[in-house]
VOPAGU-2260 file (C-alpha; in pm, 1 decimal, decimal comma):
REM VOPAGU-2260
SITE   aa  ch    i         X         Y         Z
SITE  MET   A    0    2576,8    5124,0   -2018,5
SITE  ARG   A    1    2198,7    5096,0   -2007,9
SITE  SER   A    2    2189,3    4755,8   -2131,7
SITE  GLY   A    3    2433,3    4633,7   -1845,4
SITE  ILE   A    4    2204,7    4794,0   -1561,1
SITE  ILE   A    5    1885,1    4661,9   -1734,1
SITE  ASN   A    6    2050,5    4310,8   -1710,6
SITE  ILE   A    7    2139,2    4361,4   -1365,7
SITE  LEU   A    8    1792,7    4444,5   -1273,8
SITE  VAL   A    9    1658,7    4153,5   -1459,2
SITE  ALA   A   10    1911,7    3908,7   -1288,6
SITE  LEU   A   11    1819,3    4082,7    -939,9
SITE  GLY   A   12    1438,2    4058,7   -1024,5
SITE  GLY   A   13    1481,2    3691,6   -1087,1
SITE  VAL   A   14    1659,9    3621,9    -761,4
SITE  LEU   A   15    1381,0    3798,1    -560,5
SITE  PHE   A   16    1137,7    3612,5    -760,0
SITE  TRP   A   17    1280,6    3268,8    -644,7
SITE  VAL   A   18    1348,5    3388,1    -304,4
SITE  GLY   A   19     984,5    3491,4    -274,7
SITE  PHE   A   20     855,6    3174,9    -443,7
SITE  SER   A   21    1066,5    2952,4    -193,3
SITE  ARG   A   22     945,6    3150,2     103,4
SITE  ALA   A   23     592,1    3122,9      -9,7
SITE  VAL   A   24     627,1    2735,6     -57,4
SITE  ASP   A   25     796,8    2718,7     303,2
SITE  GLY   A   26     488,6    2905,9     446,9
SITE  PHE   A   27     242,3    2687,6     258,5
SITE  PHE   A   28     386,0    2369,3     431,7
SITE  SER   A   29     447,7    2539,7     741,7
SITE  ALA   A   30      60,4    2623,4     755,9
SITE  ILE   A   31     -21,6    2248,6     672,2
SITE  LYS   A   32     199,5    2137,0     956,9
SITE  ARG   A   33      29,1    2382,4    1189,4
SITE  SER   A   34    -305,4    2257,8    1110,6
SITE  GLY   A   35    -195,1    1919,6    1241,6
SITE  ARG   A   36    -158,8    2074,0    1594,3
SITE  LYS   A   37    -539,3    2162,4    1608,3
SITE  ARG   A   38    -644,4    1812,9    1529,0
SITE  SER   A   39    -682,3    1506,4    1775,2
SITE  PRO   A   40    -605,7    1158,6    1694,7
SITE  GLN   A   41    -878,3     915,9    1622,2
SITE  GLU   A   42    -947,0     721,7    1941,4
SITE  GLU   A   43   -1087,6     368,0    1991,3
SITE  GLY   A   44   -1066,1     227,3    2326,4
SITE  SER   A   45    -673,7     273,1    2419,2
SITE  THR   A   46    -590,5     277,1    2048,2
SITE  LEU   A   47    -475,1     627,6    1891,9
SITE  GLU   A   48    -439,2     652,2    1568,3
SITE  PHE   A   49    -230,8     972,0    1437,7
SITE  PHE   A   50    -336,4    1011,9    1093,4
SITE  VAL   A   51    -197,5    1228,0     802,8
SITE  VAL   A   52    -329,3    1607,6     835,7
SITE  PRO   A   53    -609,0    1641,5     564,0
SITE  ARG   A   54    -471,6    1912,9     401,1
SITE  MET   A   55    -140,7    1682,7     344,2
SITE  ARG   A   56    -351,6    1392,5     217,3
SITE  PHE   A   57    -557,6    1654,8     -27,3
SITE  LEU   A   58    -212,5    1774,9    -177,1
SITE  ILE   A   59     -82,2    1426,3    -249,0
SITE  ARG   A   60    -417,2    1317,0    -409,8
SITE  LEU   A   61    -404,2    1615,8    -614,8
SITE  VAL   A   62     -44,5    1580,6    -740,8
SITE  LEU   A   63     -78,4    1204,5    -807,7
SITE  GLY   A   64    -409,2    1307,1   -1017,5
SITE  LEU   A   65    -211,3    1551,1   -1207,6
SITE  LEU   A   66      60,9    1297,2   -1244,3
SITE  VAL   A   67    -191,4    1037,2   -1398,2
SITE  GLY   A   68    -330,8    1304,0   -1612,9
SITE  PHE   A   69      13,0    1389,1   -1750,5
SITE  THR   A   70      87,1    1008,8   -1791,5
SITE  VAL   A   71    -221,1     979,1   -1991,4
SITE  LEU   A   72    -124,9    1286,6   -2211,4
SITE  VAL   A   73     239,9    1150,2   -2271,3
SITE  GLY   A   74      69,7     817,8   -2357,4
SITE  PHE   A   75    -148,3     972,2   -2656,9
SITE  ALA   A   76     159,7    1178,6   -2735,9
SITE  LEU   A   77     352,2     857,5   -2802,7
SITE  ARG   A   78      96,7     702,8   -3038,5
SITE  ASN   A   79     252,2     895,5   -3312,7
SITE  PRO   A   80     535,0     706,2   -3521,4
SITE  GLY   A   81     886,2     735,6   -3364,3
SITE  GLY   A   82     756,9     775,0   -3023,1
SITE  SER   A   83     917,9     573,2   -2751,8
SITE  TYR   A   84     721,5     423,9   -2448,8
SITE  TYR   A   85     987,9     457,5   -2231,3
SITE  ALA   A   86     911,8     835,8   -2169,1
SITE  LEU   A   87     606,3     708,4   -1960,2
SITE  LEU   A   88     866,1     580,5   -1701,4
SITE  ILE   A   89     947,7     938,0   -1588,3
SITE  PRO   A   90     610,7    1041,6   -1472,3
SITE  LEU   A   91     524,5     662,1   -1355,3
SITE  SER   A   92     867,4     662,1   -1133,1
SITE  VAL   A   93     752,2    1007,8    -988,5
SITE  PHE   A   94     434,8     870,1    -917,8
SITE  ALA   A   95     603,4     561,9    -739,5
SITE  LEU   A   96     835,7     783,5    -553,9
SITE  ILE   A   97     560,0     997,5    -413,1
SITE  LEU   A   98     374,1     696,3    -293,1
SITE  LEU   A   99     683,1     550,7    -110,4
SITE  ALA   A  100     768,3     909,9      41,4
SITE  SER   A  101     414,4     977,2     144,4
SITE  PRO   A  102     368,9    1004,8     546,0
SITE  VAL   A  103     211,6     696,2     692,4
SITE  PRO   A  104     -14,4     707,8    1007,9
SITE  VAL   A  105     102,7     581,1    1339,2
SITE  VAL   A  106    -101,1     368,3    1583,9
SITE  THR   A  107     -34,9     342,8    1967,8
SITE  ASP   A  108    -206,0     109,0    2189,5
SITE  HIS   A  109    -153,2     -69,1    2535,5
SITE  ARG   A  110     142,5    -284,3    2354,7
SITE  GLY   A  111     341,8     -25,5    2159,2
SITE  ILE   A  112     359,0     185,4    1855,0
SITE  ARG   A  113     273,1      25,5    1502,8
SITE  GLN   A  114     307,2     160,6    1147,8
SITE  SER   A  115     211,4      -2,0     852,3
SITE  ARG   A  116     385,8     -19,2     518,1
SITE  TRP   A  117     315,7    -138,9     171,7
SITE  LEU   A  118     404,0    -498,4      69,0
SITE  LEU   A  119     594,8    -540,6     395,7
SITE  PRO   A  120     498,5    -636,6     747,8
SITE  ASP   A  121     392,5    -357,1     980,7
SITE  LYS   A  122     662,0    -182,3    1181,7
SITE  GLU   A  123     613,8    -249,3    1545,7
SITE  VAL   A  124     812,4    -122,0    1854,3
SITE  GLN   A  125     685,1    -237,2    2182,6
SITE  TRP   A  126     692,9      22,1    2459,5
SITE  ARG   A  127     955,9    -163,9    2675,2
SITE  ASP   A  128    1193,8    -206,4    2372,7
SITE  ILE   A  129    1211,2     160,4    2282,2
SITE  GLY   A  130    1573,9     230,8    2240,2
SITE  SER   A  131    1602,0     579,4    2124,2
SITE  ILE   A  132    1394,1     866,0    2007,8
SITE  ALA   A  133    1557,1    1139,9    1760,5
SITE  ARG   A  134    1425,4    1414,6    1567,7
SITE  GLY   A  135    1517,8    1493,2    1202,7
SITE  ARG   A  136    1716,0    1820,4    1182,9
SITE  ASN   A  137    1542,8    1917,6     836,1
SITE  THR   A  138    1236,4    1729,8     806,4
SITE  GLY   A  139    1074,1    1749,1    1181,4
SITE  THR   A  140    1025,1    1378,6    1178,7
SITE  THR   A  141    1042,6    1214,7    1504,9
SITE  TYR   A  142    1219,0     860,5    1486,6
SITE  VAL   A  143    1147,4     576,4    1728,8
SITE  CYS   A  144    1392,3     326,3    1735,0
SITE  SER   A  145    1389,0     -13,0    1910,3
SITE  ARG   A  146    1689,9    -124,2    2107,5
SITE  ASN   A  147    1657,7    -477,3    1926,3
SITE  GLY   A  148    1724,4    -291,6    1570,5
SITE  GLY   A  149    1470,7    -340,8    1295,2
SITE  PRO   A  150    1290,5     -71,0    1113,9
SITE  LYS   A  151    1214,2     267,4    1289,3
SITE  ILE   A  152     891,0     422,8    1335,4
SITE  ARG   A  153     878,0     756,7    1154,4
SITE  PHE   A  154     637,6     998,9    1291,5
SITE  SER   A  155     619,6    1243,3    1016,3
SITE  ALA   A  156     571,8    1641,6    1065,1
SITE  PHE   A  157     257,3    1619,9     851,7
SITE  LEU   A  158      87,7    1371,2    1097,4
SITE  ILE   A  159    -149,6    1539,5    1327,6
SITE  ASP   A  160     -97,2    1622,4    1703,2
SITE  ARG   A  161     280,6    1519,7    1772,6
SITE  ASN   A  162     254,8    1649,5    2134,0
SITE  ARG   A  163       5,6    1388,2    2206,0
SITE  PHE   A  164     236,4    1142,7    2053,3
SITE  MET   A  165     505,1    1238,5    2283,0
SITE  HIS   A  166     281,9    1227,8    2577,4
SITE  GLU   A  167     196,4     873,4    2481,4
SITE  ILE   A  168     588,1     775,9    2453,7
SITE  ARG   A  169     644,2     964,3    2800,2
SITE  ALA   A  170     351,2     785,1    2979,6
SITE  HIS   A  171     468,0     438,5    2865,9
SITE  VAL   A  172     834,0     426,5    2805,8
SITE  GLN   A  173    1022,5     218,1    3075,2
SITE  ASN   A  174    1374,4     393,0    3057,2
SITE  PRO   A  175    1333,3     770,0    3119,7
SITE  ASP   A  176    1684,5     837,9    3011,7
SITE  ILE   A  177    1577,2     802,3    2649,5
SITE  LEU   A  178    1353,1    1108,7    2698,3
SITE  ASP   A  179    1660,5    1310,0    2846,8
SITE  GLU   A  180    1852,9    1259,4    2518,2
SITE  PHE   A  181    1563,8    1373,7    2313,4
SITE  GLU   A  182    1558,4    1745,9    2246,8
SITE  ASP   A  183    1188,4    1850,7    2241,0
């Protein structure tokens, strides 16, 4: 009887720990997103660059640095006979996926919206070609799509001053019906 109660308490404690941990992580990332509202984009003439929040850049660099260290440790451990270098693919894959999923700055100017990509040409949507604006339900990312198709601009929740970005779209968009469909 007593061990059954102890098992229930241990299970309840484990559940409470994970609920608390997930709340702490949510709070941490919410604080990073909120810090982006207080910053202004870099302005150079009529060009605005909406860059990644500095705290997020630090976090990404920290995680990538730790992954490099872990990869080196795995590499040293694999020098022993019988080790397979395929084990290095796991941390290197995670490293590559973090780089691919990291937020990318968005630039607006008199022509439109531009976002650079690795190894591919920049994504660009001219102001007159904006076809739709949507917001990701779970991510908070704002998507700007061209009516001509092509890749969409992704304004991550971890970029600074989303309100200013939306103000720029409102100031330049040719079709105000697009903004009516977008729930801000």
